[in-house]
N, C-alpha and C positions, 0 to 999 in steps of 0.2 A: 204761248205768250209773246208778245213783244216790249224788251226793253228800251227803251228810248233815253240816249242819257246826253249830254251837253254842256255846254257851258251855261252861268246863271245868267238867266233874261234873258235868254237865244228864244224862249217861246216856244219851248218844251209841252208847257199845262196847257196855253191856246190853242197850242196846232190840234193835242192832241182830243182833247176836249171835243172840238168839231166833231169825232168818228166816236166819239160815244154815248151810249144809252145809259152809264150811270157812271156818277164820280165820287169816289171817294179820299178824302184828305185827312191825313194822318192829326194834321195840326187841328182840324175841325173836330170840338169835344164830342159830337152825337157821333161823327163817324168813327172815332175812334173807341168808341164803346163799342160799336157793330162789329168792327173787326174782332175786338176782344174775345166777344161772344160768341163767336165761333161761324166759320165758312156757311154751315146751314142759316142762321138768323142773318146774316147778307144777303146769302144771294134770294132769300126770299122776296125780296126788292127788287131783285132784278129784271124779271119777269120771265123768268127760263122753265117756267112752268105753262106758258102760254104758245100755241102756235104763233110760230113766224115765218117769213123767208128764207130769214138771215137770223144766225143767233144773236142775242145782246152783250154788248162789247162793253166790259166792265175797264174803269179808269183809276190805277189808286197812284195816288203822288205823295209824295214825300214818306212813303210805307219803312225806306231806307232807317229812320228812326224808329222802329219797333225794334229792341232786340231780336226778335224771333221773325222776323219777317219771312225769311226763307225756308223752314218748316210749314209759316203760315201758308205759303205760297205753294209749298209744294202739295200742302194737303186740299185746298183750293183746288191748283189745276188738277191732282189725280183726283179725284171726286167730280170736278163737274168741265172736265174737259170738249164734253161732248152737249155740253150744253152750253157754253160759255165762251167766249173769247176776251183776254185780258191785255192791257197794254199796263208798263210799269213804268211811271217818270219818277222825277222829283230833282232834287239839286243832283249839281256835278260828281258830286261820293256816290251816287247810283253805279256810275261808270270805274268808280276801284271795289265796290262792292261785289260786282258781277264774276272778274276773276276767279276770286276762291269759290264761286256757287258750287260746287261737286254735287250738292243733293239736289239743282234744278238741272242738273246737266241731261241737255236732250228736251228739257221742254220749253227754252226760248231760243229767238233768234233777236240780237244786239244791233241795236239802229243808233247811228252818232249825229246828233243832227247841229248843223254850223249856221250860222248868222248867215244872213243875203251877201252873194255872190252875183258879178256880172250878169253869169246863165240866166242866172232865177228871177230876174228883172225881167225878161224877154219871153220865158216860155215853163211851162209847168210841167213840163211832160217830160217822161222817163229817157234814158237812152236807148238806140238800137243798141243790142245783145251783141250782135254780130259787127260793128261798127266801133260801139263805145263812144268815141267822139260825135260830135253833133257838126250837123254843115254848119257853115257862118252864116251869122245875123248882124244886124247892126243893132245898139242899143245908142236908149236915147239920149244925148249930152246931159240932160239934166239929171238920170236916174245915175251916167257915169260919176258925173262930177260929186251928186249927193252920196256916194259911196265912198269915194275918194276923201273927201270932207269930214263926213259926221260916221262913216267906220258902218258894218254891215250888221249892226243889232236893231232887231225891228223897232223901237222906242227910237230912239236919235236919228233913226235913218227915213223912221216915214213923216218925224215931226220936222227933222231939217229946219231946227233953230239952232245959233252956234250957242248963244247962253246956255239954253238947257242940255246941249250935248256936253256942253265943259261941266256941268252941275253933274249931270249922269253918268260920264264918266268917272269923277272923283268919285261920287255914292260907292259906284258900282267895285271901285278899288279899295274902298274901305272896308264896305261889308265884306269879303271875299277873305280878307286877312282877318278884319275884327270880328268875323261872326262864323265863317266856312272853316280859316283855316285851325281857328283857336277853338273851335266848340267841336270838329270831328275830328280833329289830331291830337296828337299828344306835347305839339310844338308849347312851351311855356314862355321862350323869349321871343314876345310878339314884335317887341319891338326893333331888336335886333333883324327879326326879317323882315320888318318894315323897312330896314335899311337898306337890305339885301331887294327887293321887292324894285326901290325906287332904279340901284343900278343897273336891275335886269331889263326896266322900263326906258333907260338908255342906251340901252346896249342891242337892239334890237338885228337881230343879222348878223350878230360878231359869235368869232369860235369864243366857248366857256372855258375861260384860265381859272379854274377850282379855288388855284393856291389864291390866287389873288383876289376876287371873291371873299375868300377865307377870312384875308389881312381885313380889307375895307366891312368886313361885318363882326370883326372877332370873336370867331368862333371854329371851330375844326374843319378840314376840308370836308370831312365824313359828314359831317351836320352839313353843311352848304349840298351836298352832293344830296343828301333825305331832302332839304327842304324845297330843294330844285324841282327833285322827284313829286314833292307833294304839290307845289305851284302850277305843274304839269298836269298831277291828276285833276287839280280845281280848273283849270283850263284856263289862268293867267296866261301860259304861252305853251310851246309847245316844243322838241328837239329836232332838229334834222343831222342825222348820221353822215359819216362820210362814206361813198363807196369805196371799196378798194381794189374791188378784183378785177385782173388785166390792166390794172392801174400799176406802171414803174414808179418807186420811191411816192407809194400814196401818204398819206396820213389817216392813221385806222383808231384812234382814242377820240379826239375831241370834237366834241355836237356842238352845232349853230344853233341859238337862241333866238324864236320870234315869238312876239306879242300875239295876242290872237285877235288885238283890238289894236287897229291897224292909227287910228286918228287918235289916239295917246301922241305919236310921231311927229316932230317939228320939221327935221329936215326932209327933204326931197327922197334925195338916195335911198337911206334906211326904211322909209314909209313905201317908196316901191317898191322895194324887196320883198316887205314884210306883206303888201298888199297882193302879191303875185301868189307867194308864200302860200296866205290863208288859203286861197285860190283854191291851188298846188293839191294842198292839205283835203282840201272837201270834197273835191274828186277823187283822189287813191281811198279817200275811207271811202266816200259813197260807193263808187265801183267796186269794192270791196264786199261790202255790207249788202249790195243789188245781187251779190255772187257772179260777177261779171266777170271776173278773173281776178290771180292776186298780184296787186300793185304796192308799191312801193316806192317812198318818195328818202332821197338820199343828194346830197353834193359831193363836187368833186375839188381837188385842192393836194398837189404835192408838195412835196418839201421845196420845190426851186418858186412855192408861192402862186403856182398859177393854178387858177382856180374857175371853176363855172359854178354859177349857184346853185342849182338843183338840176338831179336827174333822176326821172319814173322811170320806174323796171315794171316793168311785166312780166309775170311769170316770169321771174328770176333771171330776166334778160333786158337788157339796157334799151327803153323805148325810146324817149325823148329827153332832149338836153335844153335847159335856159337859162340864160343869163340875160338880168333883168339892167335895163338902163333907164335913164328918167328922159332926156334928151339922146342920149348921144347913139347916132347911127351908124358910125364906122364899126365893123365886123369883130369881136374880142376875138385874137390869135386863138384863145384860148380852146375855143368851139371847137375852130378844126383839130385840134390839138388831142383834147380825147374823146374827140367823135370818132377819129381812127382809132385810138390806144381801146374806147369801150364797144365800138362797134353798132354805135343807136344810127336807127334808121332817119333820126331828126336830133336837127337840131336848131335851135332859135333864138336871137336875140330879142327880147320882147321891149319895147320901146314904149312906155306910159303916155309921154305926150306925142305921139302923131295920130293922125286920121285913120280911121277902118277904112279896110281895104276888102274887098267880097271876092276872096279868093281863099280856099281852105286851106291851111296848112298843112293837113296829113295828106293831101292830093296823092301826092309821091312822095320815096325818100330823093334824099341827095342830100347838099353838099349844106352848111349853114344858112339861116337865111334874118334878115331882118324885116320883123312881125310886130306890129300895132297891137299893144295891148287889149283894146277893141277888137283883135281881130281874134286873137287867141282866146282870149277869155270866155268867149260867147260859148265857143266849141266842148265846153266842160261842166261841169255841172253848175 
């Protein structure tokens, strides 16, 4: 089985339906009745009894709303694994449910779906397993500008209408808090959580100070931690934690918070950093899901306040560092400092407002380089 998780309205159902021969949605009462009737009656309409070159693919959407969805899938898979391929998707909540799926252990692979990124506007092929990163390729200016302006979620990105994008972003945020969080968690103080969401929406790229957020929201620090964890589970944003191995006087606890939708952010600096953060997260999680290695995303900061925005680790070892600037092309001294400390082969200062250069960023290890975002990001996922 394949479990496909990701943010609300990222296109999970649309994408998976293009690969499915049969579709069942728990929110459809007729489909729900078939599911409740049991696997035998359900698969009767899937064509498993007919000879075909490939096994039929069944897609289950919103199945996590069924209280006994895991035993149902276990029975379906154990009985029909040789006759049927199964995809399970739904709301972002599926990503949470799968973590405790002991009864399904060994029966599925999990895949995480992300919004559009620069590389995806250029090519659809998978990375070369031997090299991971792709050769550089120019992105159309209109595509890059549309991603920057409207974000990577399919509807606003493809429509490219500012009024629609603003309404879509506002509605998605309201639905996430008022529907997903309220209906699928035990959070009762929704009004106070909305205050927290407003604070987090203005603080993409900042270190989280839980005590300050607790005072502003008028709840306990532990409550703020639980709420932020829930908002991460529902893909409002994500946390990047500090890398401290081989870093003298490193910070060890304070994570940085990033929104999943950079189009919410007004200021160029935080928007640039969030734009690159989302691209790096998609690359790291994509490489992990494809089995290309073990990849992690972190940041670097010490008690002298020297900082590098991102460190990407490969199989437990620092691989490349990234410092993000909107226009500044003068190299940050922190890049060289931390590259020496952690021994990363590559270090890049990524400049958003810089023209494409047709040179492979990963051609050879070396000292820090100033690199256009239009050059580095197409080499990712």
